[in-house]
LUMNUVO-16686 format. One record per residue (C-alpha): residue number from 1; residue in three letters; z, y, x. Coordinates in nm, 3 decimals. Example, Ala and Ser with C-alpha at 12.3 -4.5 7.8 and 13.67 -1.06 7.14 Angstrom:
2
> nr:rest:up:north:east
> 1:ala:0.780:-0.450:1.230
> 2:ser:0.714:-0.106:1.367
// end
This chain:
113
> nr:rest:up:north:east
> 1:met:9.390:11.967:10.744
> 2:lys:9.169:11.685:10.675
> 3:tyr:9.023:11.573:10.344
> 4:leu:8.821:11.370:10.212
> 5:met:8.536:11.476:9.960
> 6:leu:8.417:11.213:9.723
> 7:val:8.104:11.293:9.579
> 8:cys:8.041:11.141:9.241
> 9:thr:7.791:11.152:8.937
> 10:asp:7.865:11.264:8.578
> 11:pro:7.689:11.023:8.341
> 12:asn:7.673:11.299:8.082
> 13:tyr:7.463:11.537:8.300
> 14:thr:7.122:11.565:8.169
> 15:pro:6.881:11.677:8.504
> 16:gly:6.686:11.978:8.493
> 17:gln:6.967:12.159:8.327
> 18:asp:6.929:12.546:8.428
> 19:asp:7.284:12.595:8.553
> 20:gly:7.225:12.784:8.892
> 21:ala:7.348:12.518:9.125
> 22:pro:7.237:12.549:9.513
> 23:asp:7.058:12.292:9.688
> 24:val:7.245:12.037:9.914
> 25:glu:7.035:12.090:10.222
> 26:asp:7.126:12.450:10.214
> 27:trp:7.502:12.361:10.144
> 28:val:7.491:12.146:10.471
> 29:lys:7.326:12.387:10.699
> 30:glu:7.627:12.627:10.559
> 31:met:7.898:12.372:10.606
> 32:asp:7.804:12.232:10.982
> 33:gly:7.765:12.571:11.066
> 34:lys:8.114:12.679:10.970
> 35:gly:8.238:12.377:11.160
> 36:val:8.367:12.268:10.834
> 37:arg:8.190:11.963:10.711
> 38:leu:8.260:11.732:10.959
> 39:met:8.039:11.437:10.860
> 40:gly:7.897:11.277:10.550
> 41:asn:7.650:11.081:10.402
> 42:arg:7.506:10.911:10.101
> 43:thr:7.607:10.615:9.950
> 44:arg:7.390:10.324:9.811
> 45:pro:7.450:10.294:9.449
> 46:ala:7.740:10.123:9.257
> 47:ser:7.539:9.808:9.215
> 48:asp:7.499:9.739:9.565
> 49:ala:7.891:9.727:9.603
> 50:thr:8.061:9.446:9.726
> 51:thr:8.437:9.415:9.645
> 52:val:8.658:9.239:9.909
> 53:arg:9.025:9.132:9.807
> 54:val:9.256:8.873:9.973
> 55:arg:9.496:8.622:9.774
> 56:asn:9.691:8.346:9.892
> 57:arg:9.523:8.407:10.247
> 58:glu:9.154:8.328:10.060
> 59:val:8.913:8.629:10.140
> 60:leu:8.738:8.678:9.757
> 61:leu:8.395:8.884:9.726
> 62:thr:8.261:9.067:9.419
> 63:asp:7.936:9.195:9.406
> 64:gly:7.894:9.546:9.253
> 65:pro:8.211:9.803:9.219
> 66:tyr:8.553:9.677:9.119
> 67:ala:8.636:9.966:8.866
> 68:glu:8.485:9.967:8.597
> 69:thr:8.389:10.344:8.554
> 70:lys:8.072:10.588:8.460
> 71:asp:8.154:10.852:8.715
> 72:gln:8.002:10.653:9.050
> 73:ile:8.048:10.733:9.387
> 74:ala:7.733:10.873:9.533
> 75:gly:7.849:11.038:9.877
> 76:phe:8.125:11.192:10.071
> 77:asp:8.197:11.448:10.323
> 78:ile:8.467:11.453:10.583
> 79:leu:8.588:11.828:10.540
> 80:glu:8.870:12.030:10.830
> 81:cys:8.966:12.293:10.587
> 82:ala:9.315:12.484:10.674
> 83:asp:9.446:12.428:10.343
> 84:leu:9.370:12.287:9.977
> 85:asp:9.251:12.600:9.880
> 86:glu:8.939:12.645:10.109
> 87:ala:8.903:12.291:10.047
> 88:ile:8.862:12.338:9.700
> 89:asp:8.609:12.653:9.821
> 90:val:8.400:12.414:10.004
> 91:ala:8.360:12.187:9.702
> 92:ser:8.276:12.404:9.492
> 93:lys:7.972:12.491:9.662
> 94:his:7.847:12.173:9.656
> 95:pro:7.529:12.091:9.421
> 96:met:7.736:11.759:9.287
> 97:ala:8.016:11.982:9.169
> 98:trp:7.770:12.165:8.912
> 99:ala:7.593:11.844:8.817
> 100:gly:7.889:11.555:8.844
> 101:met:8.239:11.608:9.021
> 102:ile:8.384:11.624:9.333
> 103:glu:8.753:11.470:9.424
> 104:leu:8.957:11.603:9.741
> 105:arg:9.198:11.380:9.886
> 106:pro:9.383:11.497:10.181
> 107:phe:9.420:11.230:10.493
> 108:trp:9.765:11.139:10.590
> 109:pro:9.885:11.359:10.913
> 110:asp:9.904:11.146:11.193
> 111:asp:10.273:11.227:11.257
> 112:glu:10.388:11.121:10.882
> 113:asp:10.433:10.792:10.758
// end
């Protein structure tokens, strides 16, 4: 099963807290080695976002994020896991699970509507 793993910031997190979070490069190396992480990358800050909508056949653009939220997407990974339990285990080892939050979203299987 493929999962989109959204890596998000936490505005209430205080940098430098001694929480024992692992190093992100170590996480990437481990998950790439296991073949679980198919791809991933950081994203630019929300202030660099462009929101695209089409209304009445007109393309409407908005600079910055559309959603007003304190948590912002900092990156993503695409995972290939046996099930949700494995995806949760992988996500719980990511440093941003310790300093931010991780959201897991399963992909629609190709054979389902």
